[in-house]
MMTF fields as JSON, N, C-alpha, C and O atoms, coordinates in Angstrom:
{
  "mmtfVersion": "1.0.0",
  "mmtfProducer": "UNKNOWN",
  "numBonds": 303,
  "numAtoms": 304,
  "numGroups": 76,
  "numChains": 1,
  "numModels": 1,
  "chainsPerModel": [1],
  "groupsPerChain": [76],
  "chainIdList": ["A"],
  "bondAtomList": [4, 2, 8, 6, 12, 10, 16, 14, 20, 18, 24, 22, 28, 26, 32, 30, 36, 34, 40, 38, 44, 42, 48, 46, 52, 50, 56, 54, 60, 58, 64, 62, 68, 66, 72, 70, 76, 74, 80, 78, 84, 82, 88, 86, 92, 90, 96, 94, 100, 98, 104, 102, 108, 106, 112, 110, 116, 114, 120, 118, 124, 122, 128, 126, 132, 130, 136, 134, 140, 138, 144, 142, 148, 146, 152, 150, 156, 154, 160, 158, 164, 162, 168, 166, 172, 170, 176, 174, 180, 178, 184, 182, 188, 186, 192, 190, 196, 194, 200, 198, 204, 202, 208, 206, 212, 210, 216, 214, 220, 218, 224, 222, 228, 226, 232, 230, 236, 234, 240, 238, 244, 242, 248, 246, 252, 250, 256, 254, 260, 258, 264, 262, 268, 266, 272, 270, 276, 274, 280, 278, 284, 282, 288, 286, 292, 290, 296, 294, 300, 298],
  "bondOrderList": [1, 1, 1, 1, 1, 1, 1, 1, 1, 1, 1, 1, 1, 1, 1, 1, 1, 1, 1, 1, 1, 1, 1, 1, 1, 1, 1, 1, 1, 1, 1, 1, 1, 1, 1, 1, 1, 1, 1, 1, 1, 1, 1, 1, 1, 1, 1, 1, 1, 1, 1, 1, 1, 1, 1, 1, 1, 1, 1, 1, 1, 1, 1, 1, 1, 1, 1, 1, 1, 1, 1, 1, 1, 1, 1],
  "groupList": [{"groupName": "MET", "atomNameList": ["N", "CA", "C", "O"], "elementList": ["N", "C", "C", "O"], "formalChargeList": [0, 0, 0, 0], "bondAtomList": [1, 0, 2, 1, 3, 2], "bondOrderList": [1, 1, 2], "singleLetterCode": "M", "chemCompType": "L-PEPTIDE LINKING"}, {"groupName": "SER", "atomNameList": ["N", "CA", "C", "O"], "elementList": ["N", "C", "C", "O"], "formalChargeList": [0, 0, 0, 0], "bondAtomList": [1, 0, 2, 1, 3, 2], "bondOrderList": [1, 1, 2], "singleLetterCode": "S", "chemCompType": "L-PEPTIDE LINKING"}, {"groupName": "ASP", "atomNameList": ["N", "CA", "C", "O"], "elementList": ["N", "C", "C", "O"], "formalChargeList": [0, 0, 0, 0], "bondAtomList": [1, 0, 2, 1, 3, 2], "bondOrderList": [1, 1, 2], "singleLetterCode": "D", "chemCompType": "L-PEPTIDE LINKING"}, {"groupName": "VAL", "atomNameList": ["N", "CA", "C", "O"], "elementList": ["N", "C", "C", "O"], "formalChargeList": [0, 0, 0, 0], "bondAtomList": [1, 0, 2, 1, 3, 2], "bondOrderList": [1, 1, 2], "singleLetterCode": "V", "chemCompType": "L-PEPTIDE LINKING"}, {"groupName": "ILE", "atomNameList": ["N", "CA", "C", "O"], "elementList": ["N", "C", "C", "O"], "formalChargeList": [0, 0, 0, 0], "bondAtomList": [1, 0, 2, 1, 3, 2], "bondOrderList": [1, 1, 2], "singleLetterCode": "I", "chemCompType": "L-PEPTIDE LINKING"}, {"groupName": "GLU", "atomNameList": ["N", "CA", "C", "O"], "elementList": ["N", "C", "C", "O"], "formalChargeList": [0, 0, 0, 0], "bondAtomList": [1, 0, 2, 1, 3, 2], "bondOrderList": [1, 1, 2], "singleLetterCode": "E", "chemCompType": "L-PEPTIDE LINKING"}, {"groupName": "ARG", "atomNameList": ["N", "CA", "C", "O"], "elementList": ["N", "C", "C", "O"], "formalChargeList": [0, 0, 0, 0], "bondAtomList": [1, 0, 2, 1, 3, 2], "bondOrderList": [1, 1, 2], "singleLetterCode": "R", "chemCompType": "L-PEPTIDE LINKING"}, {"groupName": "PRO", "atomNameList": ["N", "CA", "C", "O"], "elementList": ["N", "C", "C", "O"], "formalChargeList": [0, 0, 0, 0], "bondAtomList": [1, 0, 2, 1, 3, 2], "bondOrderList": [1, 1, 2], "singleLetterCode": "P", "chemCompType": "L-PEPTIDE LINKING"}, {"groupName": "THR", "atomNameList": ["N", "CA", "C", "O"], "elementList": ["N", "C", "C", "O"], "formalChargeList": [0, 0, 0, 0], "bondAtomList": [1, 0, 2, 1, 3, 2], "bondOrderList": [1, 1, 2], "singleLetterCode": "T", "chemCompType": "L-PEPTIDE LINKING"}, {"groupName": "PHE", "atomNameList": ["N", "CA", "C", "O"], "elementList": ["N", "C", "C", "O"], "formalChargeList": [0, 0, 0, 0], "bondAtomList": [1, 0, 2, 1, 3, 2], "bondOrderList": [1, 1, 2], "singleLetterCode": "F", "chemCompType": "L-PEPTIDE LINKING"}, {"groupName": "TRP", "atomNameList": ["N", "CA", "C", "O"], "elementList": ["N", "C", "C", "O"], "formalChargeList": [0, 0, 0, 0], "bondAtomList": [1, 0, 2, 1, 3, 2], "bondOrderList": [1, 1, 2], "singleLetterCode": "W", "chemCompType": "L-PEPTIDE LINKING"}, {"groupName": "ALA", "atomNameList": ["N", "CA", "C", "O"], "elementList": ["N", "C", "C", "O"], "formalChargeList": [0, 0, 0, 0], "bondAtomList": [1, 0, 2, 1, 3, 2], "bondOrderList": [1, 1, 2], "singleLetterCode": "A", "chemCompType": "L-PEPTIDE LINKING"}, {"groupName": "TYR", "atomNameList": ["N", "CA", "C", "O"], "elementList": ["N", "C", "C", "O"], "formalChargeList": [0, 0, 0, 0], "bondAtomList": [1, 0, 2, 1, 3, 2], "bondOrderList": [1, 1, 2], "singleLetterCode": "Y", "chemCompType": "L-PEPTIDE LINKING"}, {"groupName": "ASN", "atomNameList": ["N", "CA", "C", "O"], "elementList": ["N", "C", "C", "O"], "formalChargeList": [0, 0, 0, 0], "bondAtomList": [1, 0, 2, 1, 3, 2], "bondOrderList": [1, 1, 2], "singleLetterCode": "N", "chemCompType": "L-PEPTIDE LINKING"}, {"groupName": "GLY", "atomNameList": ["N", "CA", "C", "O"], "elementList": ["N", "C", "C", "O"], "formalChargeList": [0, 0, 0, 0], "bondAtomList": [1, 0, 2, 1, 3, 2], "bondOrderList": [1, 1, 2], "singleLetterCode": "G", "chemCompType": "PEPTIDE LINKING"}, {"groupName": "LEU", "atomNameList": ["N", "CA", "C", "O"], "elementList": ["N", "C", "C", "O"], "formalChargeList": [0, 0, 0, 0], "bondAtomList": [1, 0, 2, 1, 3, 2], "bondOrderList": [1, 1, 2], "singleLetterCode": "L", "chemCompType": "L-PEPTIDE LINKING"}, {"groupName": "GLN", "atomNameList": ["N", "CA", "C", "O"], "elementList": ["N", "C", "C", "O"], "formalChargeList": [0, 0, 0, 0], "bondAtomList": [1, 0, 2, 1, 3, 2], "bondOrderList": [1, 1, 2], "singleLetterCode": "Q", "chemCompType": "L-PEPTIDE LINKING"}, {"groupName": "HIS", "atomNameList": ["N", "CA", "C", "O"], "elementList": ["N", "C", "C", "O"], "formalChargeList": [0, 0, 0, 0], "bondAtomList": [1, 0, 2, 1, 3, 2], "bondOrderList": [1, 1, 2], "singleLetterCode": "H", "chemCompType": "L-PEPTIDE LINKING"}, {"groupName": "LYS", "atomNameList": ["N", "CA", "C", "O"], "elementList": ["N", "C", "C", "O"], "formalChargeList": [0, 0, 0, 0], "bondAtomList": [1, 0, 2, 1, 3, 2], "bondOrderList": [1, 1, 2], "singleLetterCode": "K", "chemCompType": "L-PEPTIDE LINKING"}],
  "groupTypeList": [0, 1, 2, 3, 4, 5, 6, 7, 2, 8, 8, 9, 3, 6, 10, 4, 11, 6, 3, 9, 12, 6, 1, 5, 13, 14, 15, 3, 2, 3, 16, 17, 2, 0, 5, 5, 15, 5, 5, 15, 16, 2, 15, 3, 5, 6, 14, 7, 13, 10, 2, 11, 4, 5, 18, 4, 5, 4, 6, 6, 11, 4, 1, 1, 5, 2, 15, 4, 8, 4, 5, 5, 11, 17, 16, 15],
  "groupIdList": [1, 2, 3, 4, 5, 6, 7, 8, 9, 10, 11, 12, 13, 14, 15, 16, 17, 18, 19, 20, 21, 22, 23, 24, 25, 26, 27, 28, 29, 30, 31, 32, 33, 34, 35, 36, 37, 38, 39, 40, 41, 42, 43, 44, 45, 46, 47, 48, 49, 50, 51, 52, 53, 54, 55, 56, 57, 58, 59, 60, 61, 62, 63, 64, 65, 66, 67, 68, 69, 70, 71, 72, 73, 74, 75, 76],
  "secStructList": [7, 7, 1, 7, 5, 7, 7, 6, 6, 1, 7, 7, 5, 7, 3, 3, 3, 3, 3, 3, 3, 3, 3, 6, 6, 3, 3, 3, 3, 3, 3, 3, 3, 3, 1, 1, 4, 4, 4, 2, 2, 2, 2, 2, 2, 1, 1, 1, 7, 1, 1, 1, 5, 7, 7, 7, 3, 3, 3, 3, 7, 7, 7, 1, 6, 6, 7, 7, 7, 6, 6, 4, 4, 4, 6, 7],
  "xCoordList": [-12.987, -12.053, -10.489, -10.401, -9.781, -8.412, -8.177, -8.435, -7.317, -7.297, -6.048, -5.379, -5.099, -4.516, -4.754, -5.619, -3.944, -4.077, -3.168, -2.181, -3.383, -1.666, -1.336, -2.018, -0.383, -0.1, 1.258, 2.319, 0.706, 1.085, 2.365, 2.902, 2.992, 4.561, 4.819, 5.955, 3.342, 3.433, 3.462, 2.873, 3.843, 4.062, 2.718, 1.867, 2.135, 1.024, 1.362, 2.434, 0.199, -0.073, -1.012, -1.704, -0.633, -1.244, -1.748, -2.912, -0.506, -0.595, -0.654, 0.545, -1.344, -0.821, -0.686, -1.269, 0.149, 0.436, 0.795, 1.581, -0.27, 0.101, 1.418, 1.668, 1.924, 3.338, 2.348, 1.814, 2.347, 1.631, 3.051, 3.476, 3.568, 4.647, 3.812, 2.973, 3.951, 4.368, 5.362, 6.575, 4.518, 4.831, 4.654, 3.806, 5.941, 5.249, 3.909, 3.423, 2.966, 1.723, 0.911, 0.167, 0.348, 0.07, 0.832, 2.01, 0.1, 0.092, 0.036, -0.931, 1.116, 1.589, 1.8, 2.631, 0.874, 0.551, 1.422, 1.23, 2.138, 2.534, 1.941, 2.039, 1.248, 1.181, 2.058, 2.186, 2.506, 3.067, 2.707, 2.512, 2.483, 1.534, 3.2, 4.258, 2.957, 3.488, 3.242, 2.298, 4.064, 3.648, 4.074, 3.32, 5.251, 5.576, 5.803, 6.312, 5.103, 5.47, 6.319, 6.338, 7.918, 8.711, 9.787, 10.949, 8.454, 9.653, 9.409, 10.196, 8.326, 7.857, 9.115, 9.225, 10.054, 11.075, 12.222, 12.938, 12.167, 13.286, 12.427, 12.972, 10.987, 10.206, 10.64, 11.049, 10.357, 10.46, 11.84, 12.037, 13.244, 14.174, 14.723, 15.251, 14.595, 14.484, 13.989, 14.697, 12.86, 12.786, 11.637, 11.378, 11.184, 11.589, 11.968, 11.426, 12.912, 13.13, 11.812, 10.696, 12.135, 11.361, 10.988, 10.098, 11.967, 10.963, 10.254, 9.616, 10.086, 8.364, 6.938, 5.795, 7.753, 7.16, 5.658, 5.805, 4.378, 3.493, 2.725, 2.633, 2.249, 1.644, 1.291, 0.713, 1.457, 1.578, 0.445, 0.304, -0.531, -1.75, -1.65, -1.377, -1.639, -1.503, -2.747, -2.944, -3.332, -4.082, -3.961, -3.099, -5.041, -4.834, -5.775, -6.964, -4.365, -5.164, -6.771, -6.781, -7.682, -8.026, -10.163, -10.83, -10.71, -12.292, -12.812, -12.074, -14.177, -14.995, -15.561, -15.994, -16.022, -16.661, -15.492, -15.819, -14.311, -13.162, -12.748, -11.705, -14.093, -13.261, -13.828, -14.605, -13.469, -13.935, -13.916, -13.093, -14.671, -14.075, -12.894, -12.686, -12.275, -11.914, -12.49, -11.928, -13.547, -14.35, -14.291, -13.895, -14.874, -14.783, -12.903, -12.56, -12.071, -10.601, -10.207, -9.196, -11.666, -10.384, -11.764, -11.911, -12.311, -13.766, -12.051, -11.743, -11.478, -10.872, -9.938, -9.595],
  "yCoordList": [8.54, 8.55, 7.745, 6.894, 8.133, 7.812, 7.059, 7.392, 5.294, 4.507, 5.143, 4.171, 6.53, 6.763, 7.919, 8.746, 8.055, 9.508, 10.117, 9.557, 11.33, 11.928, 13.148, 14.127, 12.813, 13.209, 14.528, 14.452, 15.625, 17.263, 17.168, 18.246, 16.247, 16.029, 15.514, 15.44, 15.111, 15.296, 13.566, 13.38, 12.253, 11.638, 10.927, 11.766, 9.599, 8.952, 7.874, 7.784, 7.239, 6.417, 5.418, 5.703, 4.2, 3.192, 2.162, 1.793, 1.786, 1.21, 1.409, 1.584, 1.586, 1.696, 0.0, -1.003, 0.195, -0.523, -0.352, 0.303, -1.344, -0.67, -1.828, -2.979, -1.113, -2.507, -2.362, -1.352, -3.496, -3.755, -4.13, -5.281, -3.43, -3.66, -4.265, -3.496, -5.002, -5.15, -4.467, -4.531, -3.637, -2.461, -3.524, -4.416, -3.153, -3.3, -2.911, -3.449, -1.218, -0.915, -1.554, -0.626, -2.543, -3.223, -3.202, -2.844, -3.629, -3.406, -2.059, -1.332, -1.667, 0.633, -0.028, -0.892, 0.575, 0.107, 1.859, 2.814, 2.129, 2.461, 2.53, 1.417, 3.575, 2.921, 4.012, 5.236, 3.075, 3.895, 3.905, 2.812, 4.932, 5.726, 5.214, 5.831, 3.766, 4.212, 3.851, 3.074, 4.329, 3.942, 2.298, 1.615, 1.807, 0.523, -0.292, 0.088, -1.622, -2.301, -2.622, -2.914, -2.875, -2.989, -2.167, -2.373, -0.814, 0.165, -0.209, 0.28, -1.119, -1.691, -2.046, -1.824, -2.769, -3.041, -2.01, -1.952, -1.593, -0.145, 0.242, 0.297, 0.547, 1.073, 0.84, 1.574, -0.733, -2.164, -2.114, -2.365, -1.73, -2.28, -0.695, -0.991, 0.504, 1.448, 1.338, 1.964, 0.693, 0.245, 0.979, 2.162, 0.453, 0.168, -1.491, -1.864, -2.577, -3.54, -4.288, -4.019, -5.253, -6.144, -7.266, -7.987, -7.444, -9.126, -8.324, -8.806, -6.941, -6.998, -6.927, -6.618, -7.463, -6.934, -7.982, -9.128, -7.547, -8.939, -9.149, -10.306, -8.1, -8.46, -7.216, -6.18, -7.309, -5.819, -6.216, -7.407, -5.163, -5.348, -4.663, -3.57, -4.436, -3.933, -3.944, -4.788, -2.779, -2.622, -1.698, -0.835, -2.014, -0.435, 0.908, 1.197, 1.582, 2.985, 4.141, 5.263, 3.152, 3.273, 3.165, 2.133, 4.759, 4.335, 3.164, 2.199, 3.08, 1.973, 1.776, 0.633, 3.15, 3.383, 2.498, 1.831, 2.657, 1.674, 0.179, -0.387, -0.587, -1.996, -2.272, -1.557, -3.541, -4.391, -5.924, -6.213, -6.962, -8.274, -8.791, -8.219, -9.7, -10.244, -10.808, -11.136, -10.859, -11.514, -10.094, -9.96, -9.163, -7.831, -7.894, -8.625, -7.606, -7.36, -8.603, -8.653, -9.617, -10.31, -10.027, -10.979, -9.475, -8.685, -7.382, -7.177, -6.902, -6.025, -6.258, -5.41],
  "zCoordList": [-13.716, -12.987, -13.584, -14.47, -13.059, -12.909, -11.779, -10.622, -12.433, -10.777, -10.341, -9.989, -10.092, -9.447, -8.491, -8.781, -7.207, -6.654, -7.237, -7.714, -7.272, -7.36, -6.182, -5.88, -5.796, -4.235, -4.415, -5.035, -3.635, -4.235, -4.596, -4.848, -4.693, -4.552, -6.207, -6.675, -7.148, -8.611, -8.748, -9.812, -8.215, -7.791, -7.867, -8.165, -7.702, -8.491, -6.976, -6.378, -6.7, -5.793, -6.983, -7.961, -6.342, -7.304, -5.909, -5.75, -4.904, -3.749, -2.653, -2.436, -1.287, 0.113, 0.482, 0.072, 1.245, 2.379, 4.092, 4.777, 4.307, 5.764, 6.274, 5.916, 7.037, 7.859, 9.352, 9.808, 9.778, 11.477, 12.289, 12.19, 12.859, 13.898, 15.463, 15.932, 15.874, 17.771, 18.143, 17.942, 18.856, 20.445, 21.618, 21.656, 22.864, 23.785, 24.387, 25.382, 23.189, 23.162, 22.66, 22.345, 22.259, 20.694, 19.422, 19.402, 18.211, 17.19, 16.692, 16.92, 15.965, 15.665, 14.105, 13.827, 13.201, 12.036, 11.323, 12.075, 10.217, 9.569, 8.187, 7.67, 7.224, 6.317, 4.951, 4.961, 3.957, 2.371, 1.374, 0.842, 0.746, -0.784, -1.731, -1.613, -2.756, -3.458, -4.637, -4.78, -5.944, -7.189, -7.564, -8.257, -7.07, -7.764, -6.092, -5.037, -6.559, -5.177, -4.89, -3.695, -5.817, -5.632, -4.572, -4.221, -4.164, -3.449, -2.133, -1.323, -1.579, -0.414, 0.753, 1.959, -0.359, 0.237, 0.664, 1.664, 0.058, 0.654, 1.839, 2.941, 1.709, 2.778, 4.179, 5.078, 4.029, 5.419, 5.845, 7.034, 4.818, 5.221, 6.341, 7.412, 6.085, 6.436, 7.644, 8.432, 8.286, 9.717, 10.395, 10.171, 10.962, 12.463, 12.03, 10.99, 12.791, 12.371, 12.025, 12.469, 11.171, 10.446, 10.78, 10.331, 11.894, 13.519, 14.113, 15.049, 13.854, 14.576, 14.0, 14.336, 12.769, 11.825, 11.741, 11.319, 12.127, 12.646, 10.977, 10.566, 10.163, 9.355, 8.026, 8.356, 7.422, 6.265, 5.422, 5.147, 4.903, 4.15, 2.513, 3.009, 1.349, 0.754, -0.648, -1.523, -0.4, -1.548, -2.564, -2.727, -3.306, -4.484, -4.156, -4.022, -4.112, -4.027, -5.156, -5.663, -5.06, -5.987, -5.729, -5.651, -5.658, -5.055, -5.396, -5.593, -5.517, -5.419, -6.03, -6.18, -7.018, -8.523, -9.554, -10.535, -9.133, -10.485, -9.885, -10.211, -8.607, -9.26, -10.177, -10.811, -10.418, -11.326, -10.965, -10.096, -11.472, -10.918, -11.901, -12.971, -11.552, -12.717, -13.906, -14.951, -13.622, -15.367, -16.436, -17.594, -15.46, -16.887, -16.711, -17.641, -16.211, -16.29, -17.742, -18.443, -17.777, -19.167, -20.15, -20.917, -20.244, -21.181, -22.086, -23.26, -20.828, -21.926, -22.706, -23.53]
}
């Protein structure tokens, strides 16, 4: 199984970032699907204002079957 997800526009998703913004109604989260982590900077710059960011969670866009440990990775 591949470790990336193919989006309909033929770009690959390796990373998923969820940006949590504070609002008057509680936290609002915005998901960004990215190929490279460096894309996150431009996505955050587009807004909402980064002073309203509570947290950002980043995870790999892979299935649980593809997960390995750091010890297994060392053997590769």
